[in-house]
N, C-alpha and C positions, 0 to 999 in steps of 0.2 A: 102384514108386516114385511118389510124388506130390511135386511141387515147386511152391512158390508164393512170391510176393512177401510178405515179412513186413510187418506193420502195426506200425511202431515206436511208434505211439500206443496200441497194445493192450498191457496189462500182461503178459499171458501170453507173447505174441510177444517182447516186450522182454526178459523173464526168460530165455527160451530162447536168444536171441541172445547175451546176456551169458554164460550158462552154457556154451554151446558154444564161445564165444571163450576163456573161461577154460580149458576142457578143452584147446583147441588150444595155448594159452600154456604149459600144463604139459607138453606133448608135447616130445619131443626136437627137433622142428623148429620149435617155438615158442621161448620164452625158457627153458623148463625150470623155470618158476616160475609160480605163479598170478598172475592179474591183480591189480594193486594195488587197494586200496580206492578210490583216486581214479579209476582207470580204470573200475572197475565202476560207480561213481557217475556218471561223466561220459560214458560210451560212448553211450548212447541219446540223451540231450539233445544231445550234440555232433554225432551223425549227423543228427539232425533239424535242428539249427541250420545245419549245413553245406549242406543243401538238395539236394545231388547224390547222396546215398547211395541205393543200390539193394541191399537185403538179401534174400536168398533162403533159404528153409528147405526141407529135404528130409525127407520122411516115408516110413515103410514103408506102402505102399498096401494091404497086406494087413489093415490095421486092428489088427494085433497090438501095435503100438507107437504110442501116441498122441503121444509126444514126438518131436521131430525128431531125425534121425540125422546131419544135416549142415547146414552153413551156408556161405554165401558172402557176404562184404561187399564190395561194389563201389562205385566212385565214377564218376559221369559226369564226363568231361573234354571237351576240345575239341582236335581236331587242326588246328593252323594250316596245315599243309601240305596237308591235304585240305579244309579249310573245312567240317568236319562234326564232330558229336559223336563221342566214343569212350567205351567202357566199360572201366575198369581194375578188374581183379580184385585187390583188396587182400588179402583173406583167403579161403581156402577150406579147410574142415575137416570131417572125417568122424569120428564116434565110433569109437574103436578096435574095438569089437565089431561094427561094421558095415562095416569096411574090406574091400575086395575084392568087394563085393556090388553095385557099380554106382551107388552114391550120388553119388560125385564126378562120374561121367559124366552122370548125370541133372541135377545142378546145372549143369554146363557146357552141356549141351544146352538147358536152360530159359533160362539167362541169355543164351545166344547168340540165341535166338528173341526175347527181350525187347529185346536190343540192336538187332536188325534192325528190330523194330517202332518203336523210338525213333529210327531213322534213323542209327544209329551206323555209322561207316566201318570200325571195327576194334575188337578187344578186346585189351587189353594186360595184362601181368602180370609179376611178378618171381617167380623160383623159385630156391631155394637150389641151389648147385652140387652139394651132397651129398645132395639129396633125389631119389634115383633113382626111387622109387616114384611121386612126383608127376610127374616128368618123363616117365615111361613113359605115364601116363594122358594128359597133355597132348599128347604125340606121337600117341597112338592117336586122339585127338579131332581132330587136324589142326594143332595149334600147333607152331611151329618157332621157333628162335632168330632174332633179327633179323639182317639183312644190311645194313650191317656190324653186327657184334655190339655190343650196347649193354650198358653196365654200370650197375648201380644204385649210386649213391653217396649218402651222407648225411652230415650234420653235426648232431650233437646240440646243442640249445639249452637 
């Protein structure tokens, strides 16, 4: 596996990020539907404008597959309790044909090293309660539910 930070200003990297996120959205743990035209159009400019995005691409290091097999879209945040930056994993997705081959673990290992280099105090994420496969991966890598348990709430606007 080879993982690297995506260059959102590079047209090829940008296309890969959008295509992998679209694949994830169509998945049972996404929305079960493709990205909207608006989301496809605004994803990369929005991530660039946000300024805190860290996007990682994972490739087959054997050279057999030049397109990425996985993506993780993360956002830099700040922990007021720790007085230090944090990295939130917003999305992590692996192509169905590459699942179970260590791509997700490689993405998590790489982004953890990047977070440490950035001086982050922790990595945060949300995971669906019915996504046992993702939970198993996260637990294998050392992630645990927070104490006390935190819930992710939202309000559509």
